[in-house]
C-alpha positions as CSV (number, residue, x, y, z in Angstrom):
1,M,-2.8,43.1,-2.4
2,D,-4.6,41.3,0.5
3,V,-1.9,39.8,2.7
4,T,-4.5,37.8,4.6
5,F,-4.4,35.3,1.7
6,L,-1.1,34.1,3.0
7,A,-2.5,33.3,6.5
8,R,-5.6,31.7,5.0
9,G,-3.4,29.6,2.7
10,V,-1.4,28.4,5.7
11,G,-4.5,27.3,7.4
12,L,-5.8,25.5,4.4
13,G,-2.5,23.8,3.6
14,F,-2.1,22.6,7.2
15,A,-5.7,21.2,7.3
16,I,-5.5,19.5,4.0
17,A,-2.1,17.9,4.8
18,A,-3.3,16.6,8.1
19,A,-5.9,14.3,6.4
20,V,-4.8,10.7,7.1
21,G,-4.0,8.7,4.0
22,P,-1.2,6.7,2.4
23,I,1.1,9.6,2.2
24,S,0.9,10.3,5.9
25,L,1.4,6.6,6.6
26,L,4.5,6.5,4.3
27,T,6.0,9.6,5.9
28,I,5.4,8.2,9.4
29,R,7.1,4.9,8.6
30,R,10.0,6.7,6.9
31,T,10.5,8.8,10.1
32,I,10.4,5.8,12.3
33,A,12.8,3.8,10.1
34,H,15.3,6.6,9.2
35,G,14.8,9.6,11.5
36,Q,13.1,13.0,11.3
37,A,15.3,14.4,8.6
38,Y,14.3,11.7,6.2
39,G,10.6,12.0,7.2
40,L,10.8,15.8,6.8
41,A,12.4,15.5,3.4
42,S,9.4,13.4,2.4
43,G,7.0,15.9,3.9
44,A,8.6,18.7,2.0
45,G,7.9,16.8,-1.2
46,V,4.3,16.5,-0.3
47,A,4.1,20.2,0.6
48,L,5.6,21.2,-2.8
49,A,3.1,18.9,-4.6
50,D,0.2,20.4,-2.6
51,A,1.4,23.9,-3.5
52,T,1.8,22.9,-7.2
53,Y,-1.8,21.8,-7.4
54,A,-3.0,24.7,-5.2
55,G,-1.2,27.1,-7.6
56,I,-2.8,25.6,-10.6
57,A,-6.2,26.1,-9.0
58,A,-5.4,29.5,-7.6
59,F,-4.2,31.0,-10.8
60,G,-7.1,29.5,-12.8
61,L,-4.9,27.5,-15.2
62,T,-8.0,25.7,-16.6
63,A,-6.2,24.1,-19.6
64,L,-3.6,22.5,-17.5
65,T,-6.3,21.4,-15.0
66,T,-8.3,19.8,-17.7
67,L,-5.3,18.0,-19.1
68,L,-4.3,16.6,-15.7
69,V,-7.8,15.6,-14.6
70,G,-8.3,14.0,-18.0
71,G,-5.3,11.8,-17.4
72,R,-6.3,10.9,-13.8
73,A,-6.9,7.3,-14.7
74,I,-3.4,6.7,-15.9
75,L,-1.8,8.7,-13.1
76,G,-4.0,6.8,-10.6
77,V,-2.9,3.4,-11.9
78,I,0.8,4.5,-11.8
79,G,0.4,5.8,-8.2
80,G,-1.6,2.8,-7.1
81,A,1.0,0.4,-8.5
82,F,3.8,2.3,-6.7
83,L,1.8,2.0,-3.4
84,V,1.3,-1.7,-4.0
85,L,5.0,-2.3,-4.5
86,L,5.8,-0.2,-1.4
87,G,3.3,-2.2,0.6
88,I,4.8,-5.5,-0.5
89,R,8.3,-4.4,0.2
90,T,7.3,-3.0,3.6
91,M,5.6,-6.1,4.7
92,A,8.5,-8.3,3.6
93,S,11.2,-6.1,5.2
94,R,13.1,-7.2,8.3
95,P,13.6,-4.2,10.4
96,G,16.6,-3.6,12.5
97,A,16.6,-1.7,15.8
98,P,15.3,1.8,15.3
99,A,18.4,3.3,16.9
100,A,20.5,1.6,14.3
101,A,18.3,2.5,11.3
102,E,20.3,5.5,10.4
103,T,23.2,3.3,9.4
104,T,21.2,1.0,7.1
105,E,21.4,1.5,3.4
106,R,18.7,3.9,2.1
107,P,18.1,6.4,-0.6
108,G,19.3,9.9,0.1
109,L,17.2,12.8,1.2
110,P,16.7,14.2,-2.4
111,A,15.4,10.7,-3.4
112,A,13.0,10.8,-0.4
113,F,11.8,14.2,-1.5
114,A,11.5,13.4,-5.2
115,S,9.8,10.0,-4.8
116,I,7.0,11.3,-2.5
117,F,6.6,14.5,-4.6
118,G,6.0,12.3,-7.6
119,L,3.6,10.0,-5.8
120,T,1.6,12.9,-4.5
121,L,1.3,14.3,-8.0
122,T,-0.4,11.1,-9.2
123,N,-3.6,12.4,-7.7
124,P,-4.6,15.3,-10.0
125,M,-8.1,15.4,-8.4
126,T,-6.3,17.4,-5.7
127,I,-6.6,20.4,-8.1
128,L,-10.3,20.2,-8.0
129,S,-10.3,19.8,-4.2
130,F,-8.3,23.0,-3.9
131,A,-10.5,24.8,-6.4
132,A,-13.6,23.8,-4.5
133,V,-12.1,24.8,-1.1
134,F,-10.9,28.2,-2.5
135,A,-14.3,28.9,-3.9
136,A,-16.1,28.0,-0.7
137,A,-13.7,30.2,1.3
138,G,-14.1,33.1,-1.1
139,L,-10.5,32.9,-2.3
140,S,-11.2,32.5,-6.0
141,G,-11.2,35.0,-8.7
142,H,-8.6,37.4,-7.3
143,G,-5.4,38.8,-8.9
144,G,-2.0,37.2,-9.4
145,A,-0.6,38.6,-6.2
146,E,-3.3,37.1,-4.0
147,A,-3.0,33.8,-5.9
148,G,0.7,33.8,-5.3
149,L,0.3,34.4,-1.6
150,L,-2.3,31.7,-1.4
151,T,0.0,29.2,-3.1
152,L,2.9,30.1,-0.8
153,G,0.6,29.8,2.2
154,V,-0.5,26.3,1.2
155,F,3.1,25.3,0.9
156,L,4.0,26.7,4.3
157,G,0.9,25.3,6.0
158,S,1.5,21.8,4.6
159,L,5.2,22.0,5.5
160,L,4.3,23.0,9.0
161,W,2.1,19.9,9.4
162,W,5.0,17.7,8.4
163,V,7.4,19.4,10.7
164,V,5.0,18.8,13.6
165,L,4.2,15.2,12.7
166,T,7.8,14.1,12.1
167,A,8.9,15.9,15.3
168,V,6.3,13.9,17.3
169,V,7.1,10.6,15.6
170,A,10.8,11.2,16.1
171,R,10.4,11.8,19.8
172,L,8.6,8.5,20.1
173,R,11.0,6.6,17.8
174,S,13.4,5.6,20.6
175,R,10.6,3.8,22.4
176,V,9.7,1.6,19.4
177,T,11.0,-2.0,20.1
178,L,12.1,-4.4,17.4
179,D,8.9,-6.4,17.7
180,A,6.8,-3.3,17.6
181,L,8.6,-2.1,14.4
182,T,8.0,-5.5,12.8
183,W,4.3,-5.1,13.4
184,I,4.4,-1.5,12.2
185,N,5.9,-2.7,9.0
186,R,3.3,-5.4,8.6
187,L,0.4,-3.1,9.3
188,S,1.6,-0.1,7.3
189,G,2.6,-2.4,4.4
190,A,-0.9,-4.0,4.4
191,L,-2.5,-0.6,4.5
192,L,-0.3,0.8,1.7
193,L,-1.2,-2.3,-0.3
194,V,-4.9,-1.7,0.2
195,F,-4.6,2.0,-0.7
196,G,-2.8,1.0,-3.9
197,V,-5.2,-1.6,-5.0
198,A,-8.1,0.8,-4.2
199,A,-6.5,3.5,-6.3
200,I,-6.0,1.1,-9.3
201,V,-9.5,-0.2,-9.1
202,T,-11.0,3.3,-8.8
203,S,-8.9,4.6,-11.7
204,L,-9.8,1.7,-14.0
205,A,-13.5,2.0,-13.1
206,S,-13.3,5.8,-13.8
207,A,-11.6,5.1,-17.2
208,N,-14.2,2.5,-18.2
209,G,-17.0,4.8,-17.0
210,G,-15.7,7.7,-19.0
């Protein structure tokens, strides 16, 4: 068993999670609005989703990969619609002071984890991304032990990124004024809306093309 697969998985998980996108944006906003614990619960959901898809690729579960990739259009539309709704709600929200945000009504930590886990899973092309990266890095075609270490490493690496990101955002949180938070809501909401519409259009185009 090659234990270096764990370290290499950590590096890949960290690098892939650090890519800026709607999930990062959503996690940052949740951290600003509700604190690091809420943001980290969201990040943990992303890390588990990343590890799930990494595991499917690492263990070579081709039948499941084919099934998920085949349904990417439907999943993309679902994920895109969710992002659109989140964007509209975010732009329309009236923020309170960041320091008082902990006392505002919000879903619990399990809901924060589950919602972003589900949203991250609506992009099954992630499986192919991990498969391509694993192949390029010479990590494909090994035994179950190495695949398990690689999957665990991806989870830990992704989780490490979210720990770092939410810690940095949480430290800056107290400096965010009410006016600044209002503009953050408007900008992040608009970007989420754009990401969602783009996901829907791309998914529908893919379905029509296929």
